N, C-alpha and C positions, 0 to 999 in steps of 0.2 A: 581267385575267381569272384569272391565276394568283397574284394578290397574296396572297389569304387562305390558300391551301394552303402557300405558301412561308413566310408569316409564322408559320403554325402549326408548321411544321417547325423554324423558327429557335427559337421559344419552347420547343418540346419538347427540342431539342438543348441549349439553355441550362439548362433545368430538370434534365436528366439530368446535365449537367456539374456543376451546383451540388450535387446530392445525392451525386455521386461524390466531389467534392472534400471534402465534409463528412463522408463516411463514416469511421468510426474505422478506423485501419490496424493495430490491435493484433494481430489474428490473420491479417493478410494473408500468404499463402503456406502457411497451415495448412489441412488438410482437415477439414471438418465430419464428425463421426462420431456414431453413436448414443451416448447417455450410458450409461456403464457403472456409475455410482454415483449415488445420490440426494443424497449429502452428502459434501463434502470436509472432512476434519479436519486443520487445521494443527497441527503438533506442536511448533513452537518455543515456548519459554517455558511448556511444559505441566507441568513437573515441580515440585511444591510443595516438594520437598526441596532444590532447587537455587537458589542466588542467582546470577542471570545478571548478570555484571559486565563492563562494556565501557568502554574508553577512548573518549571521545566528543568530537566537534567539531560545533558547531552554528553555522551562518551564518544570520543573520536580519536582513534589511533593512540590510545593510552592517556589521553588528556580528558579531564572532566570539567564541564562547565555547568553552573547552576544559575537560574535566574527566572525572569518573567517572559513568557511567550505570548504574543498578542496577534490575533488574526482579525482583520476587518474586511468585510466585503464592501468594496468601493462602489461598484456598479454591477450590472448584469454579467459582465465578463471578467472582472478583475478583482483579485484579493491582494491585500498588503499584509505582509508578515514582518514582525519585528521581534527580536530577541535581545533583551537587556539584562544587565545585572540587577539585583534587588535594589541597588542604589541609583539605578537609572542610566548607567553607562551602556551605550549601544554596542552590541556584538555583531549583529547583522540586521539588514533591512532590505526586503525583497518585494517586488511587485510581480504578480503571477496571473497569467491567463491559461487557457487550455493549450495554447501553442506559443507562449512567449514567457520569458523570464528576465527580469531586469534587476540588476544589483544596484541599489541605492547606496549601500554602505556594507562593508564587511571588515571585521577585525583581522589583523595580520595572521593570527593563529588559525583562522578558518580559510584564509585566502590561498588555498592550494587547489590546483585544477581538479584533482580527483575528488576532493571534499566538496568543492562548489558544484561540480557536476552531479554528485550524489545527492546533495541537498536539493538541487534543482529537481531531480527526478522524484525524490521523496515528497516534496511539497506540492509539485504538480499532481502527483498521485493522490495525496491527501485532500487536495482541494478540487479534484475533478468531479464535476457535478453529474454529467451525463455519460452513460455507458451503454453502447449498442450491444444488445444481448444476442449471442450466437448459439448458446446452448444453456440448458437448465438441468440442475440435479437437485435431489432432495432426499431427506429422511423424515422421520416423524416430527422433528422439531425445527429443522433448518431447510431453507431454500437457498441454493447456490446459483448465481448467475455468472456465466462465462462471457467475457468480452475481449475483443481484440484490442491490443494496445501497441501499435507499431509492430515491432518484431516479437513482442511478448503477448501474454494474456493476463487479464485480471480475473480473479475468482472472488466474487462478492458473496459473503455468507450472511444471510439475513434471518432474523428470528421470525418464525411463522406466526407466532401469537401477536407480536407487536409491530412487525415490519422493520424493526431497527437493524441497522448494519452492525454486525458483530466483528467481522474480520474481512480484510482484503488481502489477497495473496497475489503478488506479481511474479509471474513465472515464465520461463522459456517452455519449449515443448517437453523438456525433460527434467528441469530443475527449478525449484522455488528460489527466488532471488531476494524478495523483500516481503515482509509480513507486517501488516498494520492491524493491531488488535484494539478493539474499542470496548469500553464498558459504558453502555448507553445509560444516560440519565432519562432521555426521552427519544422519540424518533428524530428530533432535530438537534439534540445536544448529547455529546459524549462526555461523560464524567472523567474518564481517563483514556489516554491513547498511548500505545507503545509502537514505535516503528523500529523493527529489528531487521538486520541483514544476515543472510546466510553465508556470505562470502567475504565480507569486509568488516573491519572493527569500527562500526558506527551504530549507535543506538540512541534513540530519542524517547524519553518518557515524559508525558504531560499529565498534570493533575489540575482539573478545573478549579478555579478560584471563584467561589460564589460571592458576587458583590452584593 
């Protein structure tokens, strides 16, 4: 007599549990608030007069590479990235805009489709200047801006006191995919940057070299 209502309750409970377990946890513990801005402007790598030079360590599918990582803003829309050994041998050289990616050179060890596509996404994300804000969250110390990024979302964690970007999380509706963590030197310069992936074996660590 009560079989179908009980079965319905079990199915409903399981469905709720499934969606709860799949929900992205990126802004858990933060309060949703009205959006204060329409667009967030990331200011790292924004000065065309500066050569951003970092000591770099890249781990990719069990192989480790160390060297010098250089970012240069060429014009209003384009950045150039080069990664070399400490002796000056080039490992890769890319030109990047918000919607284009050009390979000028890449070492054979990096020249695998999955690696190139991942580096493309990482560096386009790292150098993206403008993020259209669709939602905002906060706690006492941090403001988080949510932005649409094709089929994914970017969550930008900023320090309330300084305005500096501390973290960027690229996620689907249910899972975090890539996390970029910044240690700000100032609003316009990150002293260190770590790009970490949740689902593949690729990690990039950068430490700023003060010239």
